[in-house]
C-alpha positions as CSV (number, residue, x, y, z in Angstrom):
1,M,-11.6,13.6,-8.7
2,L,-9.6,14.8,-5.7
3,V,-11.9,12.6,-3.4
4,Y,-11.1,9.7,-5.6
5,F,-7.3,10.1,-5.2
6,V,-7.6,10.8,-1.5
7,G,-9.7,7.7,-1.0
8,L,-7.1,5.6,-2.9
9,V,-4.3,7.0,-0.8
10,I,-6.2,6.3,2.4
11,L,-6.9,2.7,1.3
12,V,-3.3,2.0,0.5
13,L,-2.0,3.6,3.7
14,L,-4.5,1.7,5.9
15,L,-3.8,-1.7,4.3
16,S,-0.1,-1.3,4.2
17,G,0.1,0.3,7.7
18,G,-1.9,-2.5,9.2
19,G,0.3,-5.1,7.6
20,Y,3.4,-3.3,8.8
21,L,2.2,-3.0,12.4
22,L,1.2,-6.6,12.5
23,L,4.6,-7.8,11.2
24,Q,6.4,-5.4,13.5
25,G,4.5,-6.8,16.5
26,T,5.4,-10.4,15.5
27,I,9.0,-9.4,15.3
28,D,8.9,-7.7,18.7
29,H,7.4,-10.8,20.3
30,R,10.1,-13.0,18.7
31,R,7.6,-15.1,16.7
32,I,9.3,-14.6,13.3
33,A,12.7,-13.4,12.2
34,E,13.4,-10.0,10.7
35,R,14.2,-11.5,7.3
36,D,11.0,-13.5,7.2
37,A,9.0,-10.5,8.2
38,K,10.5,-8.5,5.3
39,G,9.6,-11.2,2.9
40,Y,6.0,-11.4,4.2
41,F,5.8,-7.6,4.0
42,M,6.9,-7.7,0.4
43,V,4.2,-10.3,-0.5
44,W,1.7,-8.3,1.5
45,M,2.5,-5.1,-0.5
46,F,2.0,-7.1,-3.8
47,V,-1.4,-8.0,-2.6
48,V,-2.2,-4.4,-1.5
49,T,-1.0,-3.2,-4.9
50,F,-3.2,-5.6,-6.7
51,I,-6.3,-4.8,-4.6
52,S,-5.7,-1.0,-4.8
53,V,-5.1,-1.0,-8.5
54,S,-8.3,-3.1,-9.0
55,V,-10.3,-0.6,-6.9
56,A,-8.8,2.3,-8.8
57,Y,-9.7,0.7,-12.1
58,F,-13.3,-0.3,-11.3
59,A,-14.2,2.7,-9.1
60,A,-13.1,5.5,-11.6
61,P,-16.1,5.3,-13.9
62,H,-18.5,5.6,-11.0
63,I,-17.0,8.8,-9.5
64,D,-18.0,11.2,-12.3
65,P,-19.1,9.5,-15.5
66,E,-19.8,12.8,-17.3
67,E,-16.3,14.2,-16.7
68,V,-14.3,13.3,-19.7
69,A,-10.9,15.0,-19.8
70,E,-8.4,15.1,-22.6
71,G,-5.3,13.0,-22.1
72,I,-5.0,10.6,-19.2
73,Q,-8.2,9.0,-17.8
74,Q,-9.1,8.9,-14.2
75,S,-8.6,5.2,-13.9
76,T,-5.2,5.3,-15.4
77,A,-4.1,8.2,-13.2
78,G,-5.5,6.4,-10.1
79,M,-3.6,3.2,-11.0
80,L,-0.3,5.2,-11.4
81,V,-0.8,7.0,-8.1
82,V,-1.5,3.7,-6.3
83,T,1.4,1.9,-7.8
84,A,3.9,4.7,-7.0
85,L,2.6,5.0,-3.5
86,C,2.8,1.2,-3.0
87,I,6.4,1.2,-4.2
88,A,7.3,4.0,-1.8
89,V,5.5,2.3,1.2
90,L,7.3,-0.9,0.3
91,A,10.7,0.8,0.4
92,V,10.0,2.6,3.7
93,G,8.5,-0.6,5.3
94,L,11.5,-2.7,4.3
95,I,13.9,-0.1,5.9
96,K,11.8,0.3,9.0
97,L,11.2,-3.3,9.9
98,K,13.8,-4.1,12.6
99,E,14.4,-6.3,15.5
100,K,14.7,-4.6,18.9
101,Q,18.2,-4.6,20.4
102,Q,18.3,-6.6,23.6
103,F,21.0,-5.7,26.0
104,L,22.0,-8.1,28.8
């Protein structure tokens, strides 16, 4: 189960980190404005959340089908972890996306 959660965390961090770096690069090259990049990042994080929650839901039964624990199921716990992580990454990404200061 630990491998399942670590895999989900790695998936979310790779997808969101890639989107962040792509948008920060476009801001640095003055292709899009900071406000636009923040909007695109928010939409990208919605897509990452949807993809990650779908993977968490469909991959959980294949991890260990014989492990049946009382209480919360693996898929539900995975979806909660992914959603919380995506919200945290969204908050950090929106704060960190900035234009470089240009001094003349």
